[in-house]
MDTraj code that builds the backbone (N, CA, C; nanometers):
import mdtraj as md
import numpy as np

residues = "MET LYS HIS PHE VAL PHE TRP ALA PRO GLU ALA ASP GLU ARG LEU GLN SER LEU VAL ARG GLY ASP GLU SER ASP GLY ARG VAL VAL ARG ALA VAL ARG GLU ILE ASP PHE TRP LEU ALA ARG ALA PRO LEU ASP PHE GLY GLU SER ARG TYR ASP THR VAL ARG VAL GLY PHE VAL THR PRO ILE ALA VAL GLN PHE ASP VAL LEU ALA ASP PRO PRO THR VAL ILE VAL LEU ASP ILE TRP GLN ILE GLY ARG GLY".split()
xyz = np.array([
    [-4.3580, -4.1217, -0.9648],
    [-4.4435, -4.0057, -0.9589],
    [-4.3718, -3.8883, -1.0257],
    [-4.4403, -3.8210, -1.1139],
    [-4.3808, -3.7071, -1.1822],
    [-4.4071, -3.5791, -1.1026],
    [-4.3046, -3.4961, -1.0920],
    [-4.3142, -3.3687, -1.0213],
    [-4.3232, -3.2536, -1.1215],
    [-4.3995, -3.1529, -1.0855],
    [-4.4022, -3.0289, -1.1615],
    [-4.2783, -2.9497, -1.1208],
    [-4.2018, -2.9001, -1.2176],
    [-4.0809, -2.8240, -1.1889],
    [-4.1082, -2.6765, -1.2162],
    [-4.0905, -2.5950, -1.1135],
    [-4.1128, -2.4510, -1.1226],
    [-3.9815, -2.3803, -1.0906],
    [-3.9416, -2.2872, -1.1770],
    [-3.8212, -2.2077, -1.1523],
    [-3.8631, -2.0763, -1.0887],
    [-3.8127, -2.0477, -0.9688],
    [-3.8385, -1.9186, -0.9060],
    [-3.7876, -1.8090, -0.9997],
    [-3.8532, -1.6939, -1.0017],
    [-3.8135, -1.5882, -1.0959],
    [-3.6648, -1.5515, -1.0908],
    [-3.6073, -1.5443, -0.9712],
    [-3.4652, -1.5094, -0.9596],
    [-3.3777, -1.6174, -1.0211],
    [-3.4135, -1.7425, -0.9981],
    [-3.3371, -1.8540, -1.0554],
    [-3.3509, -1.8552, -1.2072],
    [-3.4700, -1.8268, -1.2561],
    [-3.4913, -1.8237, -1.4004],
    [-3.4091, -1.7124, -1.4658],
    [-3.4004, -1.5973, -1.4003],
    [-3.3180, -1.4877, -1.4532],
    [-3.1708, -1.5285, -1.4590],
    [-3.1225, -1.5936, -1.3540],
    [-2.9826, -1.6392, -1.3528],
    [-2.9601, -1.7440, -1.4620],
    [-3.0576, -1.8330, -1.4804],
    [-3.0482, -1.9342, -1.5851],
    [-3.0356, -1.8681, -1.7217],
    [-3.1219, -1.7710, -1.7494],
    [-3.1174, -1.7027, -1.8788],
    [-2.9822, -1.6351, -1.9003],
    [-2.9277, -1.5772, -1.7952],
    [-2.7960, -1.5127, -1.8041],
    [-2.6868, -1.6154, -1.8334],
    [-2.6931, -1.7315, -1.7674],
    [-2.5936, -1.8367, -1.7923],
    [-2.6035, -1.8892, -1.9350],
    [-2.7254, -1.9058, -1.9841],
    [-2.7441, -1.9559, -2.1208],
    [-2.6905, -1.8553, -2.2212],
    [-2.7194, -1.7268, -2.2007],
    [-2.6691, -1.6233, -2.2923],
    [-2.5169, -1.6179, -2.2920],
    [-2.4555, -1.6421, -2.1770],
    [-2.3103, -1.6358, -2.1661],
    [-2.2414, -1.7694, -2.1860],
    [-2.3160, -1.8706, -2.2302],
    [-2.2602, -2.0048, -2.2448],
    [-2.1548, -2.0074, -2.3548],
    [-2.0307, -2.0192, -2.3130],
    [-1.9188, -2.0269, -2.4076],
    [-1.8650, -2.1696, -2.4147],
    [-1.9445, -2.2645, -2.3687],
    [-1.8965, -2.4027, -2.3596],
    [-1.9705, -2.4940, -2.4570],
    [-2.0054, -2.4418, -2.5726],
    [-2.0690, -2.5229, -2.6768],
    [-2.1984, -2.5901, -2.6311],
    [-2.2808, -2.5160, -2.5585],
    [-2.4111, -2.5686, -2.5186],
    [-2.4109, -2.6564, -2.3955],
    [-2.3016, -2.6619, -2.3231],
    [-2.2953, -2.7477, -2.2046],
    [-2.3971, -2.7061, -2.0989],
    [-2.4210, -2.5754, -2.0853],
    [-2.5183, -2.5279, -1.9867],
    [-2.6576, -2.5787, -2.0227],
    [-2.6949, -2.5664, -2.1493],
    [-2.8272, -2.6117, -2.1927],
    [-2.8423, -2.7623, -2.1722],
    [-2.7406, -2.8390, -2.2066],
    [-2.7469, -2.9840, -2.1864],
    [-2.7579, -3.0182, -2.0374],
    [-2.6843, -2.9458, -1.9549],
    [-2.6893, -2.9702, -1.8106],
    [-2.8277, -2.9377, -1.7549],
    [-2.8868, -2.8280, -1.8003],
    [-3.0210, -2.7906, -1.7531],
    [-3.1233, -2.8955, -1.7953],
    [-3.1110, -2.9475, -1.9137],
    [-3.2038, -3.0538, -1.9573],
    [-3.1914, -3.1769, -1.8681],
    [-3.0690, -3.2142, -1.8341],
    [-3.0498, -3.3293, -1.7464],
    [-3.1056, -3.3016, -1.6068],
    [-3.0806, -3.1822, -1.5568],
    [-3.1329, -3.1440, -1.4248],
    [-3.2851, -3.1470, -1.4260],
    [-3.3473, -3.0891, -1.5273],
    [-3.4936, -3.0910, -1.5369],
    [-3.5476, -3.2339, -1.5403],
    [-3.4772, -3.3222, -1.6114],
    [-3.5169, -3.4630, -1.6165],
    [-3.5224, -3.5218, -1.4757],
    [-3.4138, -3.5039, -1.4000],
    [-3.4070, -3.5587, -1.2645],
    [-3.5095, -3.4954, -1.1727],
    [-3.5251, -3.3646, -1.1813],
    [-3.6178, -3.2958, -1.0920],
    [-3.7616, -3.3392, -1.1165],
    [-3.7965, -3.3634, -1.2398],
    [-3.9335, -3.4043, -1.2720],
    [-3.9603, -3.5496, -1.2342],
    [-3.8597, -3.6344, -1.2423],
    [-3.8834, -3.7777, -1.2246],
    [-3.8385, -3.8347, -1.0906],
    [-3.7279, -3.7862, -1.0373],
    [-3.6761, -3.8437, -0.9123],
    [-3.5950, -3.7395, -0.8345],
    [-3.6586, -3.6324, -0.7902],
    [-3.5821, -3.5246, -0.7255],
    [-3.5109, -3.5666, -0.5971],
    [-3.5653, -3.6635, -0.5263],
    [-3.5009, -3.7061, -0.4020],
    [-3.3815, -3.7970, -0.4264],
    [-3.3642, -3.8423, -0.5501],
    [-3.2473, -3.9227, -0.5873],
    [-3.1389, -3.8381, -0.6529],
    [-3.1648, -3.7089, -0.6691],
    [-3.0716, -3.6188, -0.7356],
    [-3.0079, -3.5269, -0.6328],
    [-2.8772, -3.5172, -0.6352],
    [-2.8068, -3.4237, -0.5491],
    [-2.7954, -3.4688, -0.4054],
    [-2.7827, -3.3690, -0.3184],
    [-2.7570, -3.3932, -0.1760],
    [-2.8527, -3.3105, -0.0925],
    [-2.8924, -3.3654, 0.0203],
    [-2.9786, -3.2943, 0.1134],
    [-2.9012, -3.1808, 0.1805],
    [-2.9680, -3.0687, 0.2019],
    [-2.9061, -2.9558, 0.2718],
    [-2.9764, -2.9288, 0.4036],
    [-3.1049, -2.8975, 0.4001],
    [-3.1833, -2.8776, 0.5219],
    [-3.3303, -2.8944, 0.4864],
    [-3.4074, -2.9418, 0.5810],
    [-3.5501, -2.9688, 0.5594],
    [-3.5692, -3.0407, 0.4265],
    [-3.6403, -2.9788, 0.3332],
    [-3.6681, -3.0410, 0.2030],
    [-3.5845, -2.9802, 0.0916],
    [-3.4850, -2.9009, 0.1278],
    [-3.4001, -2.8337, 0.0289],
    [-3.2792, -2.9219, -0.0038],
    [-3.2481, -2.9285, -0.1334],
    [-3.1369, -3.0098, -0.1820],
    [-3.0524, -2.9272, -0.2778],
    [-2.9320, -2.9761, -0.3055],
    [-2.8428, -2.9160, -0.4039],
    [-2.8009, -3.0267, -0.4997],
    [-2.8082, -2.9962, -0.6296],
    [-2.7687, -3.0934, -0.7310],
    [-2.6693, -3.0331, -0.8281],
    [-2.5836, -3.1178, -0.8831],
    [-2.4759, -3.0721, -0.9702],
    [-2.4743, -3.1508, -1.1004],
    [-2.4676, -3.0799, -1.2103],
    [-2.4375, -3.1364, -1.3413],
    [-2.3448, -3.0350, -1.4065],
    [-2.2187, -3.0694, -1.4193],
    [-2.1195, -2.9760, -1.4717],
    [-2.1668, -2.9208, -1.6057],
    [-2.1680, -2.7903, -1.6217],
    [-2.0987, -2.6862, -1.5461],
    [-2.1876, -2.6048, -1.4524],
    [-2.3020, -2.6589, -1.4080],
    [-2.3899, -2.5815, -1.3208],
    [-2.4341, -2.6616, -1.1994],
    [-2.4867, -2.5875, -1.1014],
    [-2.5455, -2.6465, -0.9823],
    [-2.6769, -2.5750, -0.9555],
    [-2.7696, -2.6452, -0.8911],
    [-2.8975, -2.5855, -0.8553],
    [-2.9307, -2.6163, -0.7108],
    [-3.0011, -2.5241, -0.6481],
    [-3.0584, -2.5467, -0.5162],
    [-3.2092, -2.5552, -0.5381],
    [-3.2725, -2.6570, -0.4801],
    [-3.4139, -2.6763, -0.5058],
    [-3.4854, -2.7314, -0.3831],
    [-3.6143, -2.7077, -0.3787],
    [-3.6997, -2.7521, -0.2694],
    [-3.7985, -2.8536, -0.3248],
    [-3.8138, -2.9667, -0.2570],
    [-3.9036, -3.0732, -0.3014],
    [-4.0275, -3.0738, -0.2118],
    [-4.1427, -3.0501, -0.2720],
    [-4.2696, -3.0491, -0.1997],
    [-4.3477, -3.1759, -0.2348],
    [-4.4160, -3.2323, -0.1351],
    [-4.4841, -3.3596, -0.1548],
    [-4.6244, -3.3460, -0.2137],
    [-4.7021, -3.2471, -0.1697],
    [-4.8415, -3.2399, -0.2102],
    [-4.8821, -3.0971, -0.2441],
    [-4.8997, -3.0686, -0.3692],
    [-4.8811, -3.1552, -0.4850],
    [-4.7326, -3.1751, -0.5135],
    [-4.6976, -3.2835, -0.5836],
    [-4.5563, -3.3115, -0.6116],
    [-4.4954, -3.2019, -0.6987],
    [-4.4159, -3.1184, -0.6339],
    [-4.3601, -3.0007, -0.6995],
    [-4.2151, -2.9833, -0.6577],
    [-4.1341, -2.9355, -0.7510],
    [-3.9965, -2.8968, -0.7218],
    [-3.9834, -2.7499, -0.7567],
    [-3.9306, -2.6726, -0.6637],
    [-3.9066, -2.5303, -0.6887],
    [-3.7564, -2.5089, -0.6953],
    [-3.7074, -2.4666, -0.8112],
    [-3.5651, -2.4348, -0.8260],
    [-3.5450, -2.2961, -0.7675],
    [-3.4629, -2.2885, -0.6635],
    [-3.4418, -2.1645, -0.5904],
    [-3.3229, -2.0849, -0.6406],
    [-3.2203, -2.1551, -0.6886],
    [-3.0982, -2.0862, -0.7311],
    [-3.0233, -2.1746, -0.8304],
    [-2.9421, -2.1111, -0.9117],
    [-2.8567, -2.1802, -1.0083],
    [-2.7268, -2.1019, -1.0175],
    [-2.6157, -2.1729, -1.0317],
    [-2.4875, -2.1054, -1.0474],
    [-2.3933, -2.1950, -1.1253],
    [-2.2901, -2.1313, -1.1771],
    [-2.1900, -2.2024, -1.2554],
    [-2.0834, -2.2574, -1.1626],
    [-2.0398, -2.3811, -1.1899],
    [-1.9337, -2.4426, -1.1114],
    [-1.8146, -2.4687, -1.2039],
    [-1.7060, -2.5156, -1.1475],
    [-1.5816, -2.5433, -1.2167],
    [-1.5776, -2.5256, -1.3662],
    [-1.4880, -2.4472, -1.4127],
    [-1.4689, -2.4275, -1.5558],
    [-1.3673, -2.5257, -1.6071],
    [-1.3864, -2.5658, -1.7324],
    [-1.2870, -2.6541, -1.7899],
    [-1.3434, -2.7483, -1.8901],
])
top = md.Topology()
chain = top.add_chain()
for i, resn in enumerate(residues, 1):
    res = top.add_residue(resn, chain, resSeq=i)
    for name in ("N", "CA", "C"):
        top.add_atom(name, md.element.get_by_symbol(name[0]), res)
traj = md.Trajectory(xyz[None], top)
């Protein structure tokens, strides 16, 4: 089942800031593409459960917090941040 992926406005602003500041040769953009792939196709197989329907997923160099809704099948990205540099 494919899920609609929606970025909350605050998360989208943080994403845009991370992309603008990406000094890692596009690693942030590649990570976001991989995250979007997982969120749209198998969000419950991506990352770790936190509470209720909220999960956290990691693809270096970023992490996202997201909520998985069943009906309609939707994922809401709540937050994004940069993790380990290197």
